[in-house]
VMD Tcl script that builds the backbone (N, CA, C; Angstrom):
set m [mol new atoms 252]
animate dup $m
set s [atomselect $m all]
$s set {name element resname resid chain x y z} {
  {N N MET 1 A 73.949 104.959 101.021}
  {CA C MET 1 A 75.047 104.504 100.178}
  {C C MET 1 A 74.691 103.142 99.592}
  {N N TYR 2 A 75.171 102.938 98.374}
  {CA C TYR 2 A 74.990 101.669 97.679}
  {C C TYR 2 A 76.363 101.097 97.378}
  {N N SER 3 A 76.534 99.826 97.678}
  {CA C SER 3 A 77.820 99.167 97.510}
  {C C SER 3 A 77.804 98.281 96.269}
  {N N TYR 4 A 78.914 98.311 95.552}
  {CA C TYR 4 A 79.122 97.469 94.380}
  {C C TYR 4 A 80.479 96.810 94.583}
  {N N THR 5 A 80.498 95.486 94.664}
  {CA C THR 5 A 81.731 94.768 94.962}
  {C C THR 5 A 82.028 93.769 93.851}
  {N N VAL 6 A 83.286 93.751 93.429}
  {CA C VAL 6 A 83.747 92.806 92.412}
  {C C VAL 6 A 84.843 91.964 93.053}
  {N N THR 7 A 84.726 90.647 92.964}
  {CA C THR 7 A 85.732 89.744 93.503}
  {C C THR 7 A 86.614 89.247 92.365}
  {N N ILE 8 A 87.918 89.330 92.570}
  {CA C ILE 8 A 88.895 88.919 91.572}
  {C C ILE 8 A 89.783 87.862 92.199}
  {N N ALA 9 A 89.822 86.670 91.606}
  {CA C ALA 9 A 90.662 85.580 92.107}
  {C C ALA 9 A 91.629 85.166 91.007}
  {N N PHE 10 A 92.881 85.122 91.335}
  {CA C PHE 10 A 93.917 84.719 90.387}
  {C C PHE 10 A 94.131 83.216 90.495}
  {N N GLN 11 A 93.218 82.459 89.956}
  {CA C GLN 11 A 93.306 81.005 89.988}
  {C C GLN 11 A 94.243 80.532 88.883}
  {N N GLY 12 A 95.077 79.577 89.215}
  {CA C GLY 12 A 95.952 78.986 88.213}
  {C C GLY 12 A 97.200 79.799 87.910}
  {N N THR 13 A 97.473 80.811 88.690}
  {CA C THR 13 A 98.710 81.567 88.479}
  {C C THR 13 A 99.404 81.800 89.816}
  {N N ASN 14 A 100.678 81.617 89.804}
  {CA C ASN 14 A 101.494 81.946 90.964}
  {C C ASN 14 A 102.391 83.129 90.647}
  {N N SER 15 A 102.108 83.819 89.564}
  {CA C SER 15 A 102.955 84.912 89.093}
  {C C SER 15 A 102.759 86.157 89.944}
  {N N GLU 16 A 103.664 86.343 90.884}
  {CA C GLU 16 A 103.606 87.546 91.710}
  {C C GLU 16 A 103.804 88.795 90.860}
  {N N ALA 17 A 104.607 88.694 89.802}
  {CA C ALA 17 A 104.839 89.853 88.932}
  {C C ALA 17 A 103.539 90.283 88.254}
  {N N LEU 18 A 102.759 89.324 87.769}
  {CA C LEU 18 A 101.472 89.636 87.138}
  {C C LEU 18 A 100.517 90.261 88.150}
  {N N ILE 19 A 100.462 89.687 89.334}
  {CA C ILE 19 A 99.563 90.197 90.369}
  {C C ILE 19 A 99.978 91.604 90.786}
  {N N GLU 20 A 101.260 91.838 90.952}
  {CA C GLU 20 A 101.742 93.173 91.329}
  {C C GLU 20 A 101.445 94.195 90.228}
  {N N LYS 21 A 101.592 93.784 88.974}
  {CA C LYS 21 A 101.264 94.678 87.859}
  {C C LYS 21 A 99.782 95.031 87.879}
  {N N TRP 22 A 98.936 94.048 88.144}
  {CA C TRP 22 A 97.490 94.277 88.216}
  {C C TRP 22 A 97.142 95.198 89.387}
  {N N ILE 23 A 97.744 94.964 90.549}
  {CA C ILE 23 A 97.498 95.823 91.715}
  {C C ILE 23 A 97.887 97.268 91.390}
  {N N ALA 24 A 99.029 97.458 90.745}
  {CA C ALA 24 A 99.466 98.812 90.384}
  {C C ALA 24 A 98.454 99.459 89.437}
  {N N TRP 25 A 97.960 98.723 88.448}
  {CA C TRP 25 A 96.958 99.263 87.526}
  {C C TRP 25 A 95.682 99.634 88.278}
  {N N MET 26 A 95.250 98.760 89.180}
  {CA C MET 26 A 94.035 99.038 89.960}
  {C C MET 26 A 94.199 100.309 90.785}
  {N N THR 27 A 95.296 100.396 91.521}
  {CA C THR 27 A 95.464 101.519 92.448}
  {C C THR 27 A 95.866 102.808 91.739}
  {N N ASP 28 A 96.599 102.708 90.639}
  {CA C ASP 28 A 97.050 103.912 89.931}
  {C C ASP 28 A 96.022 104.437 88.933}
  {N N LYS 29 A 95.146 103.555 88.413}
  {CA C LYS 29 A 94.265 103.985 87.350}
  {C C LYS 29 A 92.797 103.608 87.553}
  {N N HIS 30 A 92.536 102.327 87.693}
  {CA C HIS 30 A 91.152 101.856 87.629}
  {C C HIS 30 A 90.258 102.425 88.736}
  {N N LEU 31 A 90.724 102.419 89.957}
  {CA C LEU 31 A 89.891 102.945 91.044}
  {C C LEU 31 A 89.534 104.410 90.804}
  {N N ALA 32 A 90.473 105.184 90.306}
  {CA C ALA 32 A 90.205 106.596 89.981}
  {C C ALA 32 A 89.204 106.699 88.827}
  {N N ASP 33 A 89.313 105.805 87.849}
  {CA C ASP 33 A 88.363 105.817 86.727}
  {C C ASP 33 A 86.935 105.561 87.207}
  {N N VAL 34 A 86.783 104.637 88.137}
  {CA C VAL 34 A 85.444 104.341 88.657}
  {C C VAL 34 A 84.921 105.526 89.471}
  {N N ARG 35 A 85.787 106.186 90.219}
  {CA C ARG 35 A 85.352 107.395 90.932}
  {C C ARG 35 A 84.925 108.478 89.946}
  {N N GLN 36 A 85.684 108.656 88.880}
  {CA C GLN 36 A 85.302 109.638 87.858}
  {C C GLN 36 A 83.970 109.275 87.215}
  {N N ALA 37 A 83.659 107.996 87.158}
  {CA C ALA 37 A 82.416 107.531 86.536}
  {C C ALA 37 A 81.233 107.569 87.498}
  {N N GLY 38 A 81.446 108.019 88.745}
  {CA C GLY 38 A 80.318 108.209 89.634}
  {C C GLY 38 A 80.417 107.655 91.042}
  {N N ALA 39 A 81.414 106.832 91.328}
  {CA C ALA 39 A 81.541 106.289 92.691}
  {C C ALA 39 A 82.048 107.371 93.639}
  {N N ASP 40 A 81.553 107.367 94.854}
  {CA C ASP 40 A 82.038 108.281 95.879}
  {C C ASP 40 A 83.322 107.778 96.516}
  {N N ARG 41 A 83.440 106.456 96.620}
  {CA C ARG 41 A 84.640 105.834 97.200}
  {C C ARG 41 A 84.956 104.588 96.413}
  {N N ALA 42 A 86.242 104.240 96.371}
  {CA C ALA 42 A 86.693 103.024 95.715}
  {C C ALA 42 A 87.918 102.517 96.459}
  {N N MET 43 A 87.943 101.221 96.723}
  {CA C MET 43 A 89.069 100.654 97.451}
  {C C MET 43 A 89.343 99.234 96.985}
  {N N LEU 44 A 90.574 98.807 97.160}
  {CA C LEU 44 A 90.984 97.446 96.837}
  {C C LEU 44 A 91.373 96.756 98.132}
  {N N VAL 45 A 90.806 95.574 98.351}
  {CA C VAL 45 A 91.048 94.815 99.583}
  {C C VAL 45 A 91.553 93.433 99.198}
  {N N ARG 46 A 92.649 93.011 99.809}
  {CA C ARG 46 A 93.168 91.652 99.576}
  {C C ARG 46 A 92.486 90.712 100.566}
  {N N ILE 47 A 91.990 89.601 100.050}
  {CA C ILE 47 A 91.302 88.597 100.863}
  {C C ILE 47 A 92.215 87.382 100.975}
  {N N GLU 48 A 92.502 86.965 102.176}
  {CA C GLU 48 A 93.296 85.756 102.375}
  {C C GLU 48 A 92.358 84.561 102.310}
  {N N GLU 49 A 92.472 83.812 101.220}
  {CA C GLU 49 A 91.504 82.742 100.976}
  {C C GLU 49 A 92.202 81.534 100.363}
  {N N SER 50 A 92.413 80.519 101.107}
  {CA C SER 50 A 92.888 79.203 100.669}
  {C C SER 50 A 93.994 79.235 99.623}
  {N N GLY 51 A 94.964 80.094 99.791}
  {CA C GLY 51 A 96.120 80.075 98.912}
  {C C GLY 51 A 95.932 80.696 97.542}
  {N N THR 52 A 94.714 81.067 97.170}
  {CA C THR 52 A 94.467 81.714 95.892}
  {C C THR 52 A 94.493 83.219 96.101}
  {N N PRO 53 A 95.371 83.937 95.399}
  {CA C PRO 53 A 95.374 85.399 95.551}
  {C C PRO 53 A 94.010 85.960 95.142}
  {N N THR 54 A 93.298 86.545 96.100}
  {CA C THR 54 A 91.937 87.023 95.881}
  {C C THR 54 A 91.814 88.447 96.397}
  {N N PHE 55 A 91.083 89.252 95.645}
  {CA C PHE 55 A 90.896 90.662 95.983}
  {C C PHE 55 A 89.431 91.026 95.825}
  {N N GLU 56 A 89.025 92.060 96.531}
  {CA C GLU 56 A 87.720 92.664 96.311}
  {C C GLU 56 A 87.937 94.128 95.973}
  {N N ALA 57 A 87.324 94.542 94.877}
  {CA C ALA 57 A 87.251 95.959 94.551}
  {C C ALA 57 A 85.896 96.413 95.071}
  {N N ARG 58 A 85.919 97.368 95.988}
  {CA C ARG 58 A 84.687 97.827 96.632}
  {C C ARG 58 A 84.432 99.284 96.259}
  {N N TYR 59 A 83.224 99.515 95.767}
  {CA C TYR 59 A 82.837 100.847 95.320}
  {C C TYR 59 A 81.573 101.265 96.048}
  {N N LEU 60 A 81.505 102.514 96.475}
  {CA C LEU 60 A 80.320 103.052 97.138}
  {C C LEU 60 A 79.743 104.176 96.284}
  {N N PHE 61 A 78.433 104.130 96.088}
  {CA C PHE 61 A 77.710 105.123 95.306}
  {C C PHE 61 A 76.675 105.791 96.201}
  {N N ALA 62 A 76.413 107.057 95.974}
  {CA C ALA 62 A 75.508 107.835 96.819}
  {C C ALA 62 A 74.053 107.422 96.646}
  {N N SER 63 A 73.697 106.900 95.481}
  {CA C SER 63 A 72.294 106.567 95.223}
  {C C SER 63 A 72.192 105.377 94.282}
  {N N ALA 64 A 71.018 104.772 94.262}
  {CA C ALA 64 A 70.764 103.677 93.327}
  {C C ALA 64 A 70.882 104.174 91.895}
  {N N GLU 65 A 70.455 105.407 91.666}
  {CA C GLU 65 A 70.528 105.979 90.321}
  {C C GLU 65 A 71.969 106.125 89.851}
  {N N SER 66 A 72.854 106.585 90.722}
  {CA C SER 66 A 74.252 106.740 90.316}
  {C C SER 66 A 74.906 105.385 90.068}
  {N N LEU 67 A 74.555 104.375 90.856}
  {CA C LEU 67 A 75.066 103.022 90.618}
  {C C LEU 67 A 74.527 102.473 89.298}
  {N N ASP 68 A 73.236 102.629 89.064}
  {CA C ASP 68 A 72.644 102.155 87.806}
  {C C ASP 68 A 73.276 102.842 86.598}
  {N N ARG 69 A 73.522 104.137 86.705}
  {CA C ARG 69 A 74.145 104.895 85.615}
  {C C ARG 69 A 75.566 104.386 85.360}
  {N N TYR 70 A 76.298 104.118 86.449}
  {CA C TYR 70 A 77.644 103.564 86.301}
  {C C TYR 70 A 77.592 102.218 85.576}
  {N N ILE 71 A 76.719 101.326 86.017}
  {CA C ILE 71 A 76.631 99.990 85.418}
  {C C ILE 71 A 76.249 100.072 83.944}
  {N N ALA 72 A 75.323 100.944 83.606}
  {CA C ALA 72 A 74.849 101.046 82.222}
  {C C ALA 72 A 75.840 101.771 81.308}
  {N N ASP 73 A 76.446 102.848 81.809}
  {CA C ASP 73 A 77.219 103.731 80.932}
  {C C ASP 73 A 78.731 103.531 80.979}
  {N N HIS 74 A 79.255 103.018 82.085}
  {CA C HIS 74 A 80.712 102.990 82.245}
  {C C HIS 74 A 81.291 101.599 82.503}
  {N N ALA 75 A 80.572 100.753 83.214}
  {CA C ALA 75 A 81.120 99.461 83.623}
  {C C ALA 75 A 81.578 98.589 82.454}
  {N N PRO 76 A 80.830 98.479 81.356}
  {CA C PRO 76 A 81.283 97.587 80.282}
  {C C PRO 76 A 82.685 97.929 79.751}
  {N N ALA 77 A 82.951 99.191 79.505}
  {CA C ALA 77 A 84.266 99.583 78.994}
  {C C ALA 77 A 85.355 99.372 80.037}
  {N N LEU 78 A 85.062 99.683 81.302}
  {CA C LEU 78 A 86.067 99.502 82.350}
  {C C LEU 78 A 86.342 98.024 82.615}
  {N N ARG 79 A 85.315 97.180 82.510}
  {CA C ARG 79 A 85.531 95.723 82.651}
  {C C ARG 79 A 86.422 95.211 81.520}
  {N N ALA 80 A 86.145 95.648 80.302}
  {CA C ALA 80 A 86.933 95.211 79.154}
  {C C ALA 80 A 88.401 95.605 79.320}
  {N N GLU 81 A 88.631 96.811 79.811}
  {CA C GLU 81 A 90.000 97.260 80.048}
  {C C GLU 81 A 90.674 96.366 81.084}
  {N N GLY 82 A 89.948 95.998 82.112}
  {CA C GLY 82 A 90.498 95.145 83.163}
  {C C GLY 82 A 90.868 93.750 82.670}
  {N N LEU 83 A 90.111 93.238 81.722}
  {CA C LEU 83 A 90.408 91.910 81.195}
  {C C LEU 83 A 91.646 91.902 80.318}
  {N N GLN 84 A 92.012 93.051 79.774}
  {CA C GLN 84 A 93.226 93.138 78.963}
  {C C GLN 84 A 94.434 93.038 79.859}
}
mol reanalyze $m
mol bondsrecalc $m
mol representation Tube
mol addrep $m
C-alpha cells in the first residue's frame, strides 16, 4: 500500500460554520471522488494541534502506479475544487 496524506489547517478562521461545511463536503463528496479516481481507502482525521483546526485527509493506493496516475490525472482538478 502507498499512502498519500494532505494536511489542512484552518489558520485565521474561527468559523465553525465554514469548517463544518468543509467537513460535510469532504465526507459527502471529496473522499468518494478520490476513491473513484483510484484510492482503495480514504479517510478524514481531525488533529488536535495548538488551537488551530487541523485535519489530515489520508488516502491509500494499492500501488505506486495507481498513486502516480491519481496525482497526474485527477489530483489537480480535485485540489482546485477543494480550494473553491
